Biotite code that builds the C-alpha atoms (Angstrom):
import biotite.structure as struc

atoms = struc.array([
    struc.Atom([-0.795, -34.402, 12.630], chain_id="A", res_id=1, res_name="MET", atom_name="CA", element="C"),
    struc.Atom([-3.231, -32.778, 15.056], chain_id="A", res_id=2, res_name="SER", atom_name="CA", element="C"),
    struc.Atom([-4.577, -29.256, 14.747], chain_id="A", res_id=3, res_name="LYS", atom_name="CA", element="C"),
    struc.Atom([-2.271, -28.090, 17.524], chain_id="A", res_id=4, res_name="THR", atom_name="CA", element="C"),
    struc.Atom([0.888, -29.353, 15.816], chain_id="A", res_id=5, res_name="ASP", atom_name="CA", element="C"),
    struc.Atom([2.768, -26.822, 13.773], chain_id="A", res_id=6, res_name="SER", atom_name="CA", element="C"),
    struc.Atom([3.934, -27.384, 10.252], chain_id="A", res_id=7, res_name="LEU", atom_name="CA", element="C"),
    struc.Atom([7.577, -28.258, 9.845], chain_id="A", res_id=8, res_name="PRO", atom_name="CA", element="C"),
    struc.Atom([9.959, -25.478, 8.878], chain_id="A", res_id=9, res_name="LEU", atom_name="CA", element="C"),
    struc.Atom([10.531, -27.294, 5.595], chain_id="A", res_id=10, res_name="SER", atom_name="CA", element="C"),
    struc.Atom([7.022, -26.257, 4.503], chain_id="A", res_id=11, res_name="VAL", atom_name="CA", element="C"),
    struc.Atom([7.878, -22.621, 5.165], chain_id="A", res_id=12, res_name="THR", atom_name="CA", element="C"),
    struc.Atom([11.020, -23.008, 3.072], chain_id="A", res_id=13, res_name="HIS", atom_name="CA", element="C"),
    struc.Atom([9.100, -24.804, 0.325], chain_id="A", res_id=14, res_name="GLU", atom_name="CA", element="C"),
    struc.Atom([6.603, -21.954, 0.022], chain_id="A", res_id=15, res_name="VAL", atom_name="CA", element="C"),
    struc.Atom([9.319, -19.310, 0.318], chain_id="A", res_id=16, res_name="ARG", atom_name="CA", element="C"),
    struc.Atom([11.387, -20.922, -2.435], chain_id="A", res_id=17, res_name="ASP", atom_name="CA", element="C"),
    struc.Atom([8.731, -22.133, -4.892], chain_id="A", res_id=18, res_name="THR", atom_name="CA", element="C"),
    struc.Atom([5.495, -20.154, -4.555], chain_id="A", res_id=19, res_name="CYS", atom_name="CA", element="C"),
    struc.Atom([4.838, -18.254, -7.789], chain_id="A", res_id=20, res_name="ILE", atom_name="CA", element="C"),
    struc.Atom([2.137, -16.208, -6.086], chain_id="A", res_id=21, res_name="CYS", atom_name="CA", element="C"),
    struc.Atom([4.495, -15.070, -3.307], chain_id="A", res_id=22, res_name="LEU", atom_name="CA", element="C"),
    struc.Atom([7.299, -14.189, -5.723], chain_id="A", res_id=23, res_name="HIS", atom_name="CA", element="C"),
    struc.Atom([4.932, -12.361, -8.068], chain_id="A", res_id=24, res_name="THR", atom_name="CA", element="C"),
    struc.Atom([3.413, -10.366, -5.200], chain_id="A", res_id=25, res_name="GLN", atom_name="CA", element="C"),
    struc.Atom([6.843, -9.399, -3.877], chain_id="A", res_id=26, res_name="ARG", atom_name="CA", element="C"),
    struc.Atom([8.018, -8.331, -7.329], chain_id="A", res_id=27, res_name="ALA", atom_name="CA", element="C"),
    struc.Atom([4.787, -6.419, -7.965], chain_id="A", res_id=28, res_name="ALA", atom_name="CA", element="C"),
    struc.Atom([5.141, -4.484, -4.707], chain_id="A", res_id=29, res_name="ARG", atom_name="CA", element="C"),
    struc.Atom([8.784, -3.645, -5.434], chain_id="A", res_id=30, res_name="ALA", atom_name="CA", element="C"),
    struc.Atom([7.952, -2.518, -8.972], chain_id="A", res_id=31, res_name="LEU", atom_name="CA", element="C"),
    struc.Atom([4.956, -0.518, -7.766], chain_id="A", res_id=32, res_name="ALA", atom_name="CA", element="C"),
    struc.Atom([7.129, 1.334, -5.225], chain_id="A", res_id=33, res_name="ARG", atom_name="CA", element="C"),
    struc.Atom([9.737, 2.078, -7.872], chain_id="A", res_id=34, res_name="ARG", atom_name="CA", element="C"),
    struc.Atom([7.206, 3.493, -10.345], chain_id="A", res_id=35, res_name="PHE", atom_name="CA", element="C"),
    struc.Atom([5.313, 5.349, -7.587], chain_id="A", res_id=36, res_name="ASP", atom_name="CA", element="C"),
    struc.Atom([8.551, 7.109, -6.640], chain_id="A", res_id=37, res_name="GLU", atom_name="CA", element="C"),
    struc.Atom([9.403, 7.866, -10.254], chain_id="A", res_id=38, res_name="ALA", atom_name="CA", element="C"),
    struc.Atom([5.932, 9.249, -11.044], chain_id="A", res_id=39, res_name="LEU", atom_name="CA", element="C"),
    struc.Atom([5.647, 11.294, -7.834], chain_id="A", res_id=40, res_name="ALA", atom_name="CA", element="C"),
    struc.Atom([6.861, 14.515, -9.542], chain_id="A", res_id=41, res_name="PRO", atom_name="CA", element="C"),
    struc.Atom([3.725, 14.446, -11.733], chain_id="A", res_id=42, res_name="VAL", atom_name="CA", element="C"),
    struc.Atom([1.528, 13.445, -8.769], chain_id="A", res_id=43, res_name="ASN", atom_name="CA", element="C"),
    struc.Atom([0.562, 10.033, -10.151], chain_id="A", res_id=44, res_name="LEU", atom_name="CA", element="C"),
    struc.Atom([0.794, 6.553, -8.732], chain_id="A", res_id=45, res_name="SER", atom_name="CA", element="C"),
    struc.Atom([1.736, 3.654, -10.973], chain_id="A", res_id=46, res_name="ASN", atom_name="CA", element="C"),
    struc.Atom([-1.894, 2.485, -10.885], chain_id="A", res_id=47, res_name="GLY", atom_name="CA", element="C"),
    struc.Atom([-3.172, 5.899, -11.922], chain_id="A", res_id=48, res_name="GLN", atom_name="CA", element="C"),
    struc.Atom([-0.631, 6.004, -14.743], chain_id="A", res_id=49, res_name="PHE", atom_name="CA", element="C"),
    struc.Atom([-1.779, 2.591, -16.011], chain_id="A", res_id=50, res_name="SER", atom_name="CA", element="C"),
    struc.Atom([-5.397, 3.685, -15.811], chain_id="A", res_id=51, res_name="LEU", atom_name="CA", element="C"),
    struc.Atom([-4.749, 6.910, -17.742], chain_id="A", res_id=52, res_name="LEU", atom_name="CA", element="C"),
    struc.Atom([-2.764, 5.028, -20.396], chain_id="A", res_id=53, res_name="VAL", atom_name="CA", element="C"),
    struc.Atom([-5.614, 2.546, -20.784], chain_id="A", res_id=54, res_name="SER", atom_name="CA", element="C"),
    struc.Atom([-7.898, 5.467, -21.689], chain_id="A", res_id=55, res_name="LEU", atom_name="CA", element="C"),
    struc.Atom([-5.571, 6.860, -24.341], chain_id="A", res_id=56, res_name="ASN", atom_name="CA", element="C"),
    struc.Atom([-7.604, 5.609, -27.307], chain_id="A", res_id=57, res_name="ARG", atom_name="CA", element="C"),
    struc.Atom([-9.260, 7.238, -30.306], chain_id="A", res_id=58, res_name="PRO", atom_name="CA", element="C"),
    struc.Atom([-12.681, 6.075, -29.075], chain_id="A", res_id=59, res_name="VAL", atom_name="CA", element="C"),
    struc.Atom([-13.473, 6.254, -25.345], chain_id="A", res_id=60, res_name="PRO", atom_name="CA", element="C"),
    struc.Atom([-13.677, 2.755, -23.857], chain_id="A", res_id=61, res_name="PRO", atom_name="CA", element="C"),
    struc.Atom([-16.429, 1.433, -21.675], chain_id="A", res_id=62, res_name="GLY", atom_name="CA", element="C"),
    struc.Atom([-15.993, 0.725, -17.992], chain_id="A", res_id=63, res_name="LEU", atom_name="CA", element="C"),
    struc.Atom([-16.060, -3.037, -18.545], chain_id="A", res_id=64, res_name="GLY", atom_name="CA", element="C"),
    struc.Atom([-13.354, -2.977, -21.218], chain_id="A", res_id=65, res_name="ALA", atom_name="CA", element="C"),
    struc.Atom([-10.987, -0.998, -18.999], chain_id="A", res_id=66, res_name="VAL", atom_name="CA", element="C"),
    struc.Atom([-11.755, -3.162, -15.969], chain_id="A", res_id=67, res_name="ALA", atom_name="CA", element="C"),
    struc.Atom([-10.905, -6.238, -18.039], chain_id="A", res_id=68, res_name="GLY", atom_name="CA", element="C"),
    struc.Atom([-7.666, -4.770, -19.354], chain_id="A", res_id=69, res_name="LEU", atom_name="CA", element="C"),
    struc.Atom([-6.512, -3.796, -15.864], chain_id="A", res_id=70, res_name="LEU", atom_name="CA", element="C"),
    struc.Atom([-7.774, -7.054, -14.277], chain_id="A", res_id=71, res_name="ALA", atom_name="CA", element="C"),
    struc.Atom([-9.986, -5.099, -11.861], chain_id="A", res_id=72, res_name="MET", atom_name="CA", element="C"),
    struc.Atom([-13.593, -5.505, -10.939], chain_id="A", res_id=73, res_name="ASP", atom_name="CA", element="C"),
    struc.Atom([-15.837, -2.612, -11.956], chain_id="A", res_id=74, res_name="ARG", atom_name="CA", element="C"),
    struc.Atom([-16.305, -1.422, -8.363], chain_id="A", res_id=75, res_name="THR", atom_name="CA", element="C"),
    struc.Atom([-12.542, -1.137, -7.820], chain_id="A", res_id=76, res_name="THR", atom_name="CA", element="C"),
    struc.Atom([-12.126, 0.651, -11.149], chain_id="A", res_id=77, res_name="LEU", atom_name="CA", element="C"),
    struc.Atom([-14.872, 3.121, -10.249], chain_id="A", res_id=78, res_name="THR", atom_name="CA", element="C"),
    struc.Atom([-13.151, 3.860, -6.923], chain_id="A", res_id=79, res_name="ALA", atom_name="CA", element="C"),
    struc.Atom([-9.820, 4.358, -8.714], chain_id="A", res_id=80, res_name="ASN", atom_name="CA", element="C"),
    struc.Atom([-11.418, 6.737, -11.217], chain_id="A", res_id=81, res_name="LEU", atom_name="CA", element="C"),
    struc.Atom([-12.798, 9.102, -8.568], chain_id="A", res_id=82, res_name="LYS", atom_name="CA", element="C"),
    struc.Atom([-9.531, 10.923, -7.697], chain_id="A", res_id=83, res_name="PRO", atom_name="CA", element="C"),
    struc.Atom([-8.708, 11.255, -11.398], chain_id="A", res_id=84, res_name="LEU", atom_name="CA", element="C"),
    struc.Atom([-12.166, 12.690, -12.039], chain_id="A", res_id=85, res_name="GLN", atom_name="CA", element="C"),
    struc.Atom([-11.765, 15.186, -9.174], chain_id="A", res_id=86, res_name="ARG", atom_name="CA", element="C"),
    struc.Atom([-8.479, 16.314, -10.728], chain_id="A", res_id=87, res_name="ARG", atom_name="CA", element="C"),
    struc.Atom([-10.209, 16.801, -14.090], chain_id="A", res_id=88, res_name="GLY", atom_name="CA", element="C"),
    struc.Atom([-8.079, 14.142, -15.791], chain_id="A", res_id=89, res_name="LEU", atom_name="CA", element="C"),
    struc.Atom([-10.919, 11.750, -16.614], chain_id="A", res_id=90, res_name="VAL", atom_name="CA", element="C"),
    struc.Atom([-14.578, 12.255, -17.422], chain_id="A", res_id=91, res_name="LYS", atom_name="CA", element="C"),
    struc.Atom([-17.222, 9.548, -17.168], chain_id="A", res_id=92, res_name="VAL", atom_name="CA", element="C"),
    struc.Atom([-19.983, 9.995, -19.722], chain_id="A", res_id=93, res_name="SER", atom_name="CA", element="C"),
    struc.Atom([-23.126, 8.134, -20.693], chain_id="A", res_id=94, res_name="VAL", atom_name="CA", element="C"),
    struc.Atom([-22.814, 5.939, -23.781], chain_id="A", res_id=95, res_name="ASP", atom_name="CA", element="C"),
    struc.Atom([-25.214, 7.377, -26.397], chain_id="A", res_id=96, res_name="LYS", atom_name="CA", element="C"),
    struc.Atom([-25.794, 3.874, -27.812], chain_id="A", res_id=97, res_name="ASN", atom_name="CA", element="C"),
    struc.Atom([-26.597, 2.306, -24.434], chain_id="A", res_id=98, res_name="ASP", atom_name="CA", element="C"),
    struc.Atom([-27.668, 4.746, -21.719], chain_id="A", res_id=99, res_name="ARG", atom_name="CA", element="C"),
    struc.Atom([-26.933, 2.094, -19.052], chain_id="A", res_id=100, res_name="ARG", atom_name="CA", element="C"),
    struc.Atom([-23.238, 2.032, -20.022], chain_id="A", res_id=101, res_name="SER", atom_name="CA", element="C"),
    struc.Atom([-20.514, 4.501, -19.130], chain_id="A", res_id=102, res_name="ARG", atom_name="CA", element="C"),
    struc.Atom([-17.607, 5.630, -21.296], chain_id="A", res_id=103, res_name="LEU", atom_name="CA", element="C"),
    struc.Atom([-14.298, 6.799, -19.859], chain_id="A", res_id=104, res_name="LEU", atom_name="CA", element="C"),
    struc.Atom([-12.888, 9.898, -21.502], chain_id="A", res_id=105, res_name="VAL", atom_name="CA", element="C"),
    struc.Atom([-9.327, 11.104, -21.048], chain_id="A", res_id=106, res_name="LEU", atom_name="CA", element="C"),
    struc.Atom([-9.633, 14.896, -20.818], chain_id="A", res_id=107, res_name="THR", atom_name="CA", element="C"),
    struc.Atom([-7.212, 17.405, -22.321], chain_id="A", res_id=108, res_name="VAL", atom_name="CA", element="C"),
    struc.Atom([-5.702, 17.841, -18.854], chain_id="A", res_id=109, res_name="ALA", atom_name="CA", element="C"),
    struc.Atom([-5.365, 14.053, -18.599], chain_id="A", res_id=110, res_name="GLY", atom_name="CA", element="C"),
    struc.Atom([-3.674, 13.863, -21.993], chain_id="A", res_id=111, res_name="LYS", atom_name="CA", element="C"),
    struc.Atom([-1.287, 16.664, -21.041], chain_id="A", res_id=112, res_name="ASN", atom_name="CA", element="C"),
    struc.Atom([-0.366, 15.005, -17.745], chain_id="A", res_id=113, res_name="LEU", atom_name="CA", element="C"),
    struc.Atom([0.092, 11.665, -19.491], chain_id="A", res_id=114, res_name="LEU", atom_name="CA", element="C"),
    struc.Atom([2.435, 13.345, -21.991], chain_id="A", res_id=115, res_name="ALA", atom_name="CA", element="C"),
    struc.Atom([4.578, 14.477, -19.022], chain_id="A", res_id=116, res_name="LYS", atom_name="CA", element="C"),
    struc.Atom([4.421, 11.067, -17.331], chain_id="A", res_id=117, res_name="ALA", atom_name="CA", element="C"),
    struc.Atom([5.329, 8.857, -20.310], chain_id="A", res_id=118, res_name="VAL", atom_name="CA", element="C"),
    struc.Atom([8.982, 9.998, -20.500], chain_id="A", res_id=119, res_name="PRO", atom_name="CA", element="C"),
    struc.Atom([9.328, 9.251, -16.764], chain_id="A", res_id=120, res_name="ILE", atom_name="CA", element="C"),
    struc.Atom([7.802, 5.805, -17.298], chain_id="A", res_id=121, res_name="TRP", atom_name="CA", element="C"),
    struc.Atom([10.106, 5.149, -20.268], chain_id="A", res_id=122, res_name="ARG", atom_name="CA", element="C"),
    struc.Atom([13.197, 6.153, -18.298], chain_id="A", res_id=123, res_name="LYS", atom_name="CA", element="C"),
    struc.Atom([12.228, 4.025, -15.300], chain_id="A", res_id=124, res_name="THR", atom_name="CA", element="C"),
    struc.Atom([11.274, 1.094, -17.493], chain_id="A", res_id=125, res_name="HIS", atom_name="CA", element="C"),
    struc.Atom([14.557, 1.384, -19.394], chain_id="A", res_id=126, res_name="GLY", atom_name="CA", element="C"),
    struc.Atom([16.507, 1.248, -16.138], chain_id="A", res_id=127, res_name="GLU", atom_name="CA", element="C"),
    struc.Atom([14.698, -1.966, -15.206], chain_id="A", res_id=128, res_name="LEU", atom_name="CA", element="C"),
    struc.Atom([15.079, -3.494, -18.662], chain_id="A", res_id=129, res_name="ASP", atom_name="CA", element="C"),
    struc.Atom([18.856, -3.125, -18.486], chain_id="A", res_id=130, res_name="ARG", atom_name="CA", element="C"),
    struc.Atom([18.929, -5.691, -15.675], chain_id="A", res_id=131, res_name="HIS", atom_name="CA", element="C"),
    struc.Atom([17.813, -8.491, -18.004], chain_id="A", res_id=132, res_name="PHE", atom_name="CA", element="C"),
    struc.Atom([18.773, -9.833, -21.423], chain_id="A", res_id=133, res_name="PRO", atom_name="CA", element="C"),
    struc.Atom([16.001, -9.213, -23.991], chain_id="A", res_id=134, res_name="LYS", atom_name="CA", element="C"),
    struc.Atom([15.237, -12.932, -24.224], chain_id="A", res_id=135, res_name="SER", atom_name="CA", element="C"),
    struc.Atom([14.579, -13.061, -20.469], chain_id="A", res_id=136, res_name="GLN", atom_name="CA", element="C"),
    struc.Atom([12.335, -9.983, -20.651], chain_id="A", res_id=137, res_name="LEU", atom_name="CA", element="C"),
    struc.Atom([10.343, -11.506, -23.497], chain_id="A", res_id=138, res_name="ASP", atom_name="CA", element="C"),
    struc.Atom([10.003, -14.803, -21.612], chain_id="A", res_id=139, res_name="ALA", atom_name="CA", element="C"),
    struc.Atom([9.016, -12.998, -18.407], chain_id="A", res_id=140, res_name="MET", atom_name="CA", element="C"),
    struc.Atom([6.334, -10.938, -20.192], chain_id="A", res_id=141, res_name="ARG", atom_name="CA", element="C"),
    struc.Atom([5.003, -14.039, -21.955], chain_id="A", res_id=142, res_name="ALA", atom_name="CA", element="C"),
    struc.Atom([4.880, -15.941, -18.676], chain_id="A", res_id=143, res_name="GLY", atom_name="CA", element="C"),
    struc.Atom([3.059, -13.133, -16.890], chain_id="A", res_id=144, res_name="LEU", atom_name="CA", element="C"),
    struc.Atom([0.578, -12.746, -19.755], chain_id="A", res_id=145, res_name="LEU", atom_name="CA", element="C"),
    struc.Atom([-0.089, -16.485, -19.653], chain_id="A", res_id=146, res_name="ALA", atom_name="CA", element="C"),
    struc.Atom([-1.215, -16.129, -16.032], chain_id="A", res_id=147, res_name="LEU", atom_name="CA", element="C"),
    struc.Atom([-3.957, -13.642, -16.904], chain_id="A", res_id=148, res_name="CYS", atom_name="CA", element="C"),
])
């Protein structure tokens, strides 16, 4: 096949029907829209909600730990933190044990907003969960975790 020849339509169908990456991306976008809409009344996106939840710990985590949990590089995490910092929901502080490291602190305002957002997340998640038998949900979560 020369460079000017096009691929057969069967290749398009093969990718459409079997590509895990494509199906995961489509599902992720649909889920993101659904949670963005649900969390809009508390002025959070689904990504911001996940980030705030990841900071809800007894000891403030480091930037690297949160980046790893959220499967983000540190630069992307830092950019995502900025609007939350401006809103006073998150504070970035210097680690006393290693002045080169930064700790991410969920502020009182962040905790209060998260307390308002969690019931919305639970309701939305419950609506989604009802579409699947528990065994399918468990298998789906295990499969997604295996990809990370």
